[in-house]
N, C-alpha and C positions, 0 to 999 in steps of 0.2 A: 109112160102114161102122161097124157096131156090134160087130163081133167075133163069135166063134162062140157066145158065151153071152149070155143075156138080161140086161138090167140088173137091179140089185136091186129087188125089189118086183114085177117082172113075172111073169106066169104062167110056170112052169117054172124059176124061179130056184132053185138048189140041187139040181136034179134031174139035174145033169150027171154024177153019179157020182163027182165028185172031192171033195166035201165042202168044209170050210172051208180057208183057206190055212194053211200050217204056221206054227208059232210063230216070230216073227222075232227073238227073243232081244234085243229092243231094251233091255229093262231091264238085262240083264247087260252089254250093250255100253256103256251110259251109266255104269253103276257102275264098270266096269273102266277107263273113260276118266277118270273123276273121281278114283277111289281108287287106281288102279294105274298101268300104263304108258300114257302118253298116246298115242304114235304107234300102238301096236297097237290100242288102244281106238277110235281114230278109224276105222281100217280096219273094225273090227267094226260101228261105227255105220253106215258106208256100206253094208256088206253087208246089214245088217238093214233098211236103208231100201229096198233093192231087192226084198225078198221079196214084199210085197203088189202092187207094180206088175207084177212078172213073173207073179204068180199070175193077176191079172185080165187080163193080156194073153193068157192061155192057155198060157203057158210054165211048166207045172207042174214039170217035172224041173229046170229052171233055178231056180225058186223054192225047191224043196227044197235044191238045192245052195247057193244064197245063204244059206239059213237055217243049213245045216250050217257054211258058212264063217264066218258071223257068230259062231256058238257057238265055233268053233275059235279065231278071233282073240281073243275075249273070254277064253277059257281060257288061251291063250298069254300074254295080258297079265297075268293073275293069277299064272301060274307064274313069269313073268319078275320080277314084283315080289317074290314069295315068295323066289326065289333071291337077288335083290339084298339083301333084308332079312337072309337067312341069312348071306350074305357079310359084311354090315355087323356082325352080332353076332359072328361069328368074329373079325373085325378088332378090335373093341373088346375082346374077351376076350384076344386076343394082346397088345394094347397094355397092358392092365392087368397081365398076367403079366410082361411085359418091364419095365414101370415098377416093379412090386413087387420084381422080382429085382434091378434096378439100385439101388433105394433101400436095400435091405438090405445091399448091399456097402459103402455109404458111411456106415453108421451107426457112430458112435464107440464 
């Protein structure tokens, strides 16, 4: 069973009206896994890995959904890291203010 579409290079390939598979967002998935939130980035990598296999199985709606999910998880990974960095900066500023205020009270 070869599926509903001809293999690459065969006559009629690319003439199915669907065009190329959607962008799998693998680059963003890897970058957010390495630079941002590891667990969410891994989910993004898994979803992006499903895009091409779903597409070539003829499951085009599912391939588009997997691509959208990969992008969503990569975005959430980046947002989570940004939020955590913002909280860290606020924490440091508060600690500096508290330390500066308490140091001035004990100055002779």
